[in-house]
N, C-alpha and C positions, 0 to 999 in steps of 0.2 A: 470380414473378409470372409472369402470363401475361395478354397484350397488357397491360404498362403497369398493368396493378390490381393490386393487393395485396391482397391476402384478412384480412381478422384471425378466428384458429383460436385453437382451445382451448392448442393446443401452440406461436405464437407466444406466446400470452399466457404462458403458462407459461415457458417463454423466459425475457420479458421480464422477468416476476420473479422470475426467477432469477437476473439480470443489472443489475436493479436490487438486489436488496438485495446484489451483491459487491460495485459502488460506493459504496456510502453506509452499507455497515457496518464499523464498526474491524478491522481484524489481529487473528486470536489470537495472544497472545503467552504460550513459556512463563513459567513460575516460572525467579525463579532461585535457585541450588543456591549459596548460600554457602560450602559449602565445598568446590566445584571452580574451576575459572581462567574469568574471563571475554575475551572477542575485543573489540574497539574496531573498528573498522572508521569512517577519519570523509572525506569527501571537501567540497574546495573548490573551486568553478568561477566562471565569469563572473558568474553573477545574485548563489549563494546559497551556503551552508555546508547539510553534512549528515550526520550521522552513526548506525550500527548499536552498538547491544551485542547483543554472542553471547554462546551459552553453548553449548556441542556442536551447533553449530551451526546452532542455534536461534536465531533473533528476539528479546529479550527487555524490547528499548525499543529507539524508532527517536526521530530528532532532524531538521527538515528546516524549515530558514527561507531563502525570498530577502531579502536583500539590500536596505536604500534606500543612497540614494546616497548620504549620509551614511558609513554605516557601510563602505563600499565605496569 
């Protein structure tokens, strides 16, 4: 930005399209192999709960939920 003005260039448009895709597409998770060991990591914090199911240090599935007042 020169002089406080922003110029929309093709390079900026490409970067914006990449960023938009990254924040709107679901992450690619690995397929489970039921012959191998699974690892479960859980976390509970003040306003929600979450967990990740992994295998060979790659996420297979995840869960995250914000808790309402009754659930808290």
